[in-house]
C-alpha positions as CSV (number, residue, x, y, z in Angstrom):
1,M,75.2,315.0,101.4
2,R,75.3,312.4,98.6
3,P,75.7,313.9,95.1
4,E,74.4,310.9,93.2
5,S,70.7,311.3,94.2
6,L,68.4,313.3,96.3
7,V,68.4,312.6,100.0
8,P,65.5,313.1,102.4
9,G,65.5,316.0,104.8
10,T,63.5,318.7,106.4
11,I,62.0,321.1,103.8
12,Q,63.2,324.6,104.6
13,P,61.6,328.0,103.7
14,M,60.9,328.8,100.0
15,I,63.6,330.7,98.0
16,K,62.0,333.4,95.9
17,L,64.1,334.2,92.9
18,S,64.7,337.7,91.7
19,G,68.2,337.4,90.2
20,Q,69.8,337.9,93.6
21,P,73.0,336.2,94.7
22,L,72.4,332.8,96.2
23,T,74.4,331.5,99.1
24,L,76.3,328.2,98.7
25,A,74.0,326.7,101.4
26,E,70.9,327.7,99.5
27,I,72.3,326.2,96.3
28,E,73.2,323.0,98.0
29,A,69.7,322.8,99.7
30,V,67.9,323.1,96.3
31,A,70.3,320.6,94.8
32,F,69.3,318.0,97.3
33,G,65.6,318.8,97.4
34,K,65.6,320.5,100.8
35,R,64.4,323.9,99.6
36,Q,61.7,324.8,97.0
37,V,61.9,327.7,94.7
38,S,59.4,330.2,93.3
39,I,59.5,333.5,91.4
40,D,59.6,336.7,93.5
41,S,56.6,338.7,92.3
42,A,58.7,341.8,92.4
43,A,60.8,340.4,89.6
44,I,57.9,339.8,87.1
45,L,57.7,343.5,86.0
46,G,61.3,343.5,84.9
47,I,61.0,340.2,83.1
48,E,58.0,341.5,81.2
49,K,59.5,344.9,80.3
50,A,62.6,343.2,78.9
51,R,60.4,340.8,76.9
52,A,58.4,343.7,75.5
53,L,61.5,345.4,74.2
54,V,62.5,342.2,72.4
55,E,59.1,342.0,70.8
56,N,59.3,345.6,69.7
57,I,62.6,345.0,68.0
58,V,61.1,342.0,66.1
59,A,58.0,344.0,65.1
60,D,60.3,346.8,63.8
61,D,62.4,344.3,61.9
62,A,65.5,345.9,63.4
63,V,68.9,344.3,63.2
64,V,70.0,343.3,66.7
65,Y,72.5,340.6,67.5
66,G,70.9,337.5,69.0
67,I,67.4,338.6,68.1
68,S,67.4,338.9,64.4
69,T,71.0,337.7,63.4
70,G,73.0,334.5,63.4
71,F,75.5,333.7,66.1
72,G,79.3,333.7,66.5
73,K,81.0,333.9,63.1
74,L,77.5,334.2,61.6
75,S,76.5,337.2,63.6
76,E,76.4,339.4,60.5
77,V,73.8,337.3,58.8
78,K,70.3,339.0,59.0
79,I,67.5,336.4,59.7
80,P,64.1,337.1,58.1
81,A,61.3,337.5,60.6
82,A,59.6,334.3,59.4
83,E,62.6,332.3,60.3
84,L,63.2,333.6,63.8
85,K,61.5,330.7,65.6
86,D,63.5,328.2,63.4
87,L,66.7,330.2,64.4
88,Q,66.1,329.6,68.1
89,L,65.2,326.0,67.6
90,N,68.1,325.2,65.4
91,L,70.4,327.0,67.9
92,V,69.4,324.7,70.7
93,R,69.5,321.5,68.6
94,S,72.9,322.3,67.0
95,H,74.5,323.2,70.3
96,A,73.4,320.0,72.1
97,C,76.4,318.0,71.2
98,G,77.9,317.2,74.6
99,V,79.6,313.8,75.3
100,G,80.5,311.8,78.4
101,N,78.7,310.7,81.5
102,P,75.6,312.6,82.5
103,L,75.9,315.2,85.2
104,S,74.4,314.1,88.6
105,I,70.8,314.9,89.4
106,P,71.9,317.5,92.1
107,E,74.2,319.2,89.5
108,V,71.4,319.4,87.0
109,R,69.0,320.8,89.7
110,V,71.5,323.5,90.4
111,M,71.7,324.3,86.6
112,L,67.9,324.6,86.5
113,L,68.0,326.9,89.6
114,L,70.7,329.1,88.4
115,R,69.3,329.5,84.8
116,A,66.0,330.4,86.3
117,N,67.6,333.0,88.5
118,V,69.4,334.5,85.6
119,L,66.1,334.9,83.7
120,A,64.5,336.3,86.9
121,K,67.0,339.1,86.9
122,G,65.2,340.7,84.0
123,F,68.0,341.2,81.5
124,S,67.5,338.2,79.2
125,G,64.4,339.1,77.3
126,A,62.8,335.7,77.6
127,R,59.1,335.3,78.4
128,L,58.0,334.6,81.9
129,L,56.7,331.3,80.6
130,V,60.3,330.1,80.0
131,L,61.2,330.8,83.6
132,E,58.1,329.2,84.9
133,T,58.7,326.0,82.9
134,L,62.2,325.7,84.4
135,L,60.8,326.0,87.9
136,Q,58.2,323.4,87.2
137,M,60.9,321.0,86.0
138,L,62.8,321.7,89.2
139,E,59.7,321.2,91.4
140,K,58.4,318.1,89.7
141,G,61.7,316.4,89.2
142,V,62.2,316.5,85.4
143,H,66.0,316.5,85.2
144,P,67.5,316.8,81.7
145,V,70.3,314.3,80.7
146,I,73.3,316.6,80.4
147,P,76.6,315.1,79.2
148,E,79.4,316.5,81.3
149,K,81.9,317.3,78.5
150,G,81.7,319.8,75.7
151,S,81.9,323.3,77.2
152,V,84.9,325.5,76.9
153,G,83.3,328.1,79.3
154,A,83.0,331.0,76.9
155,S,79.9,332.1,75.1
156,G,78.9,330.2,78.2
157,D,78.3,326.5,78.8
158,L,76.7,326.2,75.4
159,A,76.5,322.4,75.0
160,P,75.4,321.6,78.6
161,L,72.8,324.3,78.6
162,A,71.5,323.3,75.2
163,H,70.9,319.8,76.5
164,L,68.9,321.4,79.3
165,A,66.9,323.6,77.0
166,L,66.0,320.7,74.7
167,V,63.8,319.1,77.3
168,L,61.7,322.3,77.6
169,L,60.9,321.8,73.9
170,G,60.0,318.2,74.4
171,E,63.2,316.9,72.9
172,G,66.4,315.4,74.3
173,E,66.4,313.1,77.3
174,A,65.6,313.4,81.0
175,F,65.5,311.5,84.2
176,Y,62.1,311.3,85.8
177,D,61.1,309.3,88.8
178,G,64.4,307.4,88.6
179,V,64.0,306.5,84.9
180,R,65.9,307.8,81.9
181,M,63.5,308.6,79.1
182,A,62.7,310.8,76.2
183,G,62.4,314.5,77.2
184,D,58.8,314.7,75.8
185,D,57.8,311.7,77.8
186,A,59.3,313.1,81.0
187,M,57.4,316.4,80.5
188,Q,54.2,314.6,79.9
189,W,54.5,312.3,82.9
190,A,55.2,315.3,85.0
191,G,52.3,317.3,83.6
192,I,54.5,320.1,82.3
193,P,53.5,321.6,78.9
194,T,56.5,321.9,76.5
195,I,57.2,325.3,74.9
196,E,58.0,326.7,71.5
197,L,60.8,329.2,71.6
198,E,60.3,332.8,70.5
199,A,62.9,335.3,69.4
200,K,66.0,335.6,71.7
201,E,64.8,332.7,74.0
202,G,67.1,330.0,72.7
203,L,70.1,332.3,73.3
204,A,68.7,333.3,76.7
205,L,68.8,329.7,77.7
206,L,72.2,328.8,76.3
207,N,74.5,331.8,77.2
208,G,75.8,331.6,80.7
209,T,78.1,329.8,83.2
210,Q,75.5,327.7,85.0
211,A,77.2,324.3,84.3
212,I,80.5,325.6,85.6
213,C,78.7,327.2,88.6
214,A,76.6,324.1,89.4
215,V,79.4,321.5,89.2
216,G,82.0,323.8,90.8
217,G,79.7,325.0,93.5
218,L,78.7,321.6,94.7
219,A,82.3,320.4,94.5
220,L,83.2,323.4,96.6
221,A,80.6,322.6,99.2
222,R,82.2,319.2,99.6
223,A,85.7,320.7,99.6
224,Q,84.7,322.9,102.6
225,R,83.6,319.8,104.5
226,V,87.0,318.2,103.6
227,A,88.8,321.2,104.9
228,H,86.9,321.0,108.2
229,A,87.5,317.3,108.4
230,A,91.3,317.8,107.9
231,D,91.5,319.6,111.2
232,V,89.6,316.7,112.9
233,V,91.7,314.0,111.5
234,G,94.9,316.0,112.0
235,A,94.0,316.2,115.7
236,M,93.5,312.5,115.8
237,T,96.9,311.9,114.1
238,L,98.7,314.3,116.4
239,E,97.4,312.3,119.4
240,A,98.3,309.0,117.9
241,L,101.9,310.3,117.3
242,L,102.2,311.8,120.8
243,G,102.4,315.3,119.3
244,T,102.1,318.6,121.1
245,P,99.4,321.3,120.6
246,T,102.0,324.0,121.5
247,A,102.2,325.2,117.9
248,F,98.5,326.0,118.0
249,D,98.9,328.6,120.8
250,P,96.7,331.5,119.7
251,R,99.5,334.0,120.3
252,I,101.4,332.5,117.4
253,H,98.5,333.0,115.0
254,Q,97.5,336.5,116.2
255,V,100.8,337.8,115.0
256,R,100.2,336.4,111.6
257,P,96.5,337.0,111.4
258,H,95.3,335.2,108.4
259,S,91.6,334.4,109.2
260,G,91.8,330.8,108.1
261,Q,95.0,330.1,110.0
262,M,93.5,331.5,113.2
263,A,90.3,329.5,112.7
264,S,92.2,326.3,112.1
265,A,94.4,326.8,115.1
266,S,91.5,327.5,117.4
267,H,89.6,324.5,116.0
268,L,92.6,322.2,116.6
269,M,93.0,323.5,120.2
270,A,89.3,322.7,120.9
271,L,89.6,319.2,119.4
272,L,92.6,318.5,121.7
273,E,91.1,319.9,124.9
274,D,91.3,317.6,127.9
275,S,93.7,315.1,126.3
276,E,94.9,312.4,128.6
277,I,97.4,311.4,126.0
278,R,99.0,314.8,126.0
279,M,99.2,314.9,129.8
280,S,101.0,311.6,129.8
281,H,104.1,312.9,128.1
282,L,103.9,316.6,129.0
283,E,106.7,316.6,131.5
284,D,109.3,314.2,130.1
285,D,109.0,314.6,126.3
286,P,112.5,315.0,124.9
287,R,111.3,316.4,121.6
288,V,111.4,320.1,121.0
289,Q,108.9,320.3,118.1
290,D,106.8,318.2,115.8
291,A,107.3,317.7,112.0
292,Y,105.8,320.2,109.7
293,S,102.8,318.0,108.7
294,L,101.7,318.2,112.4
295,R,103.1,321.6,113.6
296,C,102.0,323.6,110.5
297,M,98.5,322.3,110.2
298,P,97.0,325.8,111.0
299,Q,99.1,327.4,108.4
300,V,98.3,324.9,105.7
301,H,94.8,324.0,106.6
302,G,94.1,327.7,107.2
303,A,95.4,328.7,103.8
304,V,93.1,326.1,102.2
305,R,90.1,327.6,104.2
306,D,91.0,331.1,102.9
307,A,91.3,329.8,99.3
308,L,87.9,328.1,99.5
309,N,86.3,331.2,101.1
310,H,87.5,333.2,98.1
311,V,86.1,330.7,95.7
312,Q,82.8,330.7,97.5
313,G,82.5,334.4,97.0
314,Q,83.0,334.0,93.3
315,I,80.4,331.2,93.1
316,E,77.8,333.2,95.0
317,T,78.4,336.4,93.0
318,E,78.0,334.5,89.8
319,S,74.8,332.9,91.0
320,G,73.1,336.3,90.9
321,S,74.8,337.6,87.7
322,A,73.4,338.2,84.3
323,T,75.6,336.1,82.1
324,D,73.9,335.8,78.8
325,N,74.4,337.9,75.7
326,P,73.1,340.3,74.5
327,L,71.7,341.8,77.6
328,V,68.4,343.7,77.5
329,F,68.3,346.9,79.4
330,A,64.6,347.7,79.2
331,N,64.6,350.9,81.2
332,E,67.0,352.5,78.7
333,G,65.6,350.7,75.7
334,D,69.0,349.2,74.8
335,V,70.1,345.7,73.8
336,I,73.9,345.5,74.3
337,S,76.3,342.8,73.3
338,G,79.1,342.0,75.7
339,G,80.9,339.1,77.2
340,N,79.4,338.3,80.6
341,F,79.2,334.7,79.5
342,H,83.0,334.3,79.8
343,G,83.8,331.9,82.6
344,A,87.1,333.4,83.7
345,P,85.9,334.5,87.1
346,L,84.9,330.9,87.9
347,A,87.7,329.2,85.9
348,L,90.5,330.9,87.8
349,A,88.8,330.4,91.2
350,L,88.1,326.7,90.6
351,D,91.7,326.1,89.6
352,Y,92.7,327.8,92.9
353,A,90.4,325.5,94.8
354,S,91.9,322.4,93.1
355,I,95.4,323.5,94.0
356,A,94.3,324.1,97.6
357,I,92.6,320.7,98.0
358,T,95.5,319.0,96.4
359,D,97.8,320.6,99.0
360,L,95.5,319.4,101.8
361,S,95.7,315.9,100.4
362,S,99.5,316.2,100.3
363,I,99.9,317.1,104.0
364,S,97.4,314.3,104.9
365,E,99.5,311.8,103.0
366,R,102.6,312.9,104.9
367,R,100.8,312.3,108.2
368,I,99.7,308.9,107.1
369,D,103.3,308.0,106.3
370,R,104.4,309.1,109.8
371,M,101.9,306.8,111.4
372,V,102.8,303.7,109.3
373,N,106.6,304.2,109.0
374,P,108.3,302.5,112.0
375,D,111.2,305.1,111.8
376,L,108.8,307.9,112.4
377,N,105.7,306.7,114.3
378,E,106.7,307.1,117.9
379,H,106.9,303.4,118.7
380,L,103.6,302.5,117.2
381,P,103.9,299.0,115.5
382,A,105.1,299.0,112.0
383,F,102.3,299.7,109.6
384,L,99.9,299.8,112.5
385,T,99.6,296.0,112.7
386,A,100.2,293.9,115.8
387,H,101.9,291.3,113.6
388,P,104.3,293.1,111.3
389,G,105.6,290.8,108.6
390,T,102.8,288.3,108.9
391,S,100.4,291.1,108.4
392,S,100.7,294.2,106.2
393,G,98.3,296.4,108.2
394,F,98.1,299.9,106.7
395,M,101.0,299.5,104.3
396,I,98.8,299.4,101.2
397,P,96.2,301.9,102.2
398,H,99.1,304.4,102.4
399,V,100.1,303.3,98.8
400,T,96.5,304.0,97.8
401,A,96.7,307.5,99.3
402,V,99.9,308.1,97.3
403,A,98.1,307.0,94.1
404,L,95.2,309.3,94.9
405,L,97.5,312.2,95.6
406,N,99.4,311.7,92.4
407,E,96.1,312.0,90.4
408,C,95.3,315.2,92.4
409,K,98.6,316.6,91.4
410,V,98.1,315.9,87.7
411,L,94.5,317.3,87.8
412,S,95.5,320.4,89.7
413,H,97.3,321.7,86.7
414,P,95.2,324.8,85.9
415,S,92.8,324.4,82.9
416,S,92.3,328.2,82.8
417,V,95.8,328.7,81.4
418,D,94.8,326.9,78.2
419,N,93.1,328.4,75.2
420,A,91.9,327.2,71.8
421,P,90.0,329.6,69.5
422,T,86.5,328.4,68.5
423,S,83.7,329.5,66.2
424,G,85.9,330.5,63.3
425,G,88.1,332.7,65.4
426,K,85.2,334.9,66.7
427,E,85.5,333.3,70.1
428,D,89.2,333.5,70.2
429,H,89.8,333.3,74.0
430,V,87.9,330.8,76.2
431,S,88.0,330.0,79.9
432,M,88.0,326.2,80.0
433,G,86.1,326.6,83.3
434,M,84.0,323.5,82.9
435,T,87.2,321.4,82.7
436,G,88.2,323.2,86.0
437,A,84.9,322.3,87.6
438,L,85.1,318.6,86.6
439,K,88.7,318.4,87.8
440,L,87.8,319.9,91.1
441,R,85.0,317.4,91.6
442,Q,87.4,314.5,91.1
443,I,90.1,316.1,93.3
444,V,87.6,316.5,96.1
445,T,86.5,312.9,95.7
446,N,90.2,311.8,96.0
447,A,90.7,314.1,99.0
448,E,87.8,312.5,100.8
449,Q,89.4,309.1,100.3
450,V,92.9,310.3,101.4
451,L,91.5,311.8,104.6
452,A,89.4,308.6,105.1
453,I,92.7,306.6,105.0
454,E,94.3,309.0,107.5
455,M,91.3,308.8,109.7
456,L,91.3,305.0,109.8
457,A,95.1,305.0,110.4
458,A,94.7,307.6,113.2
459,A,91.9,305.6,114.8
460,E,94.1,302.5,114.7
461,G,97.0,304.4,116.2
462,L,94.8,305.6,119.1
463,E,94.0,301.9,119.9
464,Y,97.7,301.6,120.9
465,R,97.5,304.6,123.3
466,K,94.7,303.1,125.4
467,P,93.6,303.3,128.1
468,L,94.6,307.0,127.7
469,K,92.0,309.1,125.9
470,P,92.7,311.8,123.2
471,G,91.2,315.3,123.4
472,K,87.4,315.4,123.5
473,G,86.9,316.3,119.9
474,A,89.4,313.8,118.7
475,L,87.8,311.2,120.9
476,K,84.4,312.0,119.4
477,A,85.8,311.6,115.9
478,Y,87.4,308.3,116.9
479,E,84.1,307.0,118.2
480,T,82.4,308.1,114.9
481,V,85.0,306.2,112.9
482,R,84.4,303.1,115.0
483,S,80.6,303.4,114.5
484,H,81.4,302.7,110.8
485,V,84.5,300.5,110.8
486,S,85.9,298.1,113.4
487,R,89.5,297.9,114.5
488,L,92.0,296.2,112.1
489,D,92.7,293.2,114.3
490,K,93.8,291.2,111.3
491,D,94.4,291.9,107.6
492,R,91.3,292.4,105.5
493,S,90.3,294.3,102.3
494,M,89.9,297.9,103.4
495,T,88.2,299.2,100.3
496,A,84.8,299.2,101.9
497,D,86.2,300.8,105.1
498,I,87.7,303.6,103.2
499,E,84.5,304.2,101.2
500,R,82.4,304.3,104.4
501,I,84.6,307.0,106.0
502,A,84.9,308.9,102.8
503,L,81.1,309.0,102.6
504,A,80.9,310.0,106.3
505,I,83.2,313.0,105.4
506,R,81.1,313.8,102.4
507,D,77.8,313.6,104.4
508,G,79.2,316.0,107.0
509,E,79.3,313.6,109.9
510,F,82.4,315.4,111.3
511,D,81.2,318.9,110.7
512,G,80.1,319.5,114.3
513,F,83.3,318.5,115.9
């Protein structure tokens, strides 16, 4: 699936929002326009009860944080009732100070989805109208321009969510029908009435982790495809290097029963089934065992799978969590200030995912080196070219992989260990989760390209093992590579080749192998 724009596909059943946890598959389907969203009718009563409590507080002129007070360091300032609408409007305007490139359309769509789901949970105190407007924007394709930088991930993703909220008010900017325009124009073209915020509603739109969850969640979905593709390309490389699948024997993994390790080993065995290459050197192979980058694929790839599964759990739990502040508990008649907006549960998890995908890129780079290095590549031609010296073959694609890996290593330093107090010291510990999400997105992009280079090299290596065929899964992967990129019969720029295969990995073309 391509993150830059919506892609066509079969529309799946409607998702009805009630504040429930959403699966990663549901999130990605909405991101790319493959599932539509509506409000679950059962959620409406809770939304209206919470709103009624907020309106009673306003009518009673009670002092309650977020409803009749300032924010952050100014939370002790009582706001007169006549100024409550100005308070919410000024909150949104003042917090919309993000910088950098706009988030992609799918990322913005997930933010709209997740923010709507938070409101549907019934603890925010916003009117049903606010939720309905968000869903109209999602349905009709009004996508706010949201700069990607400016959130520290505590008090929520304030700046990104403020840019989203501005468009509901007819301010800011949005993409509509492929054109960037003023938010008011986009809403008018789409036929969506803008709204005027009432008490608590600006805060209900701004507090939360929806930017972290959107960017991190979509990056995670891509990371899972990368982890699957790592087994596929690893099997191709093993065949090109005349390796043995002995280390994938299920008995080895049953006595160290990490679920990811067992799944990866089983996947590799299936990919290598019916290998003519393996049978050709089964009886007279003097080697006892393969190098770690081949032999330990289940252990490394499996550990990555387990890490990503953990992160998926965090993302899905967060998608159905009330993350704004204060929270409105209508049944008890209480409005309670807490810290559910703090992004630590996501920040730590996304750093974990970044480390895992960096390690996956690392083992892939080691396999690339083994294929191009004439001292290690089991009699394949140096740098996988039939004319070493005259031609450089895969010499520089390997260098590119090393450069990409270096960037992954730098980016995999955890952002969650950093802290800088904000808001006059009131917000004195922050998660830096948005930084973690953006880093993960780049690391995954790099990993797609590293694996693409390995896949191209492995396909080239398999050319030199013909007429023998690799295992049936590895053969299918080879054929898919060749449907995009021809053999390297002479030197050429390989930039486009790498990008084609990286995109094939991103689009899930190797998911069924």
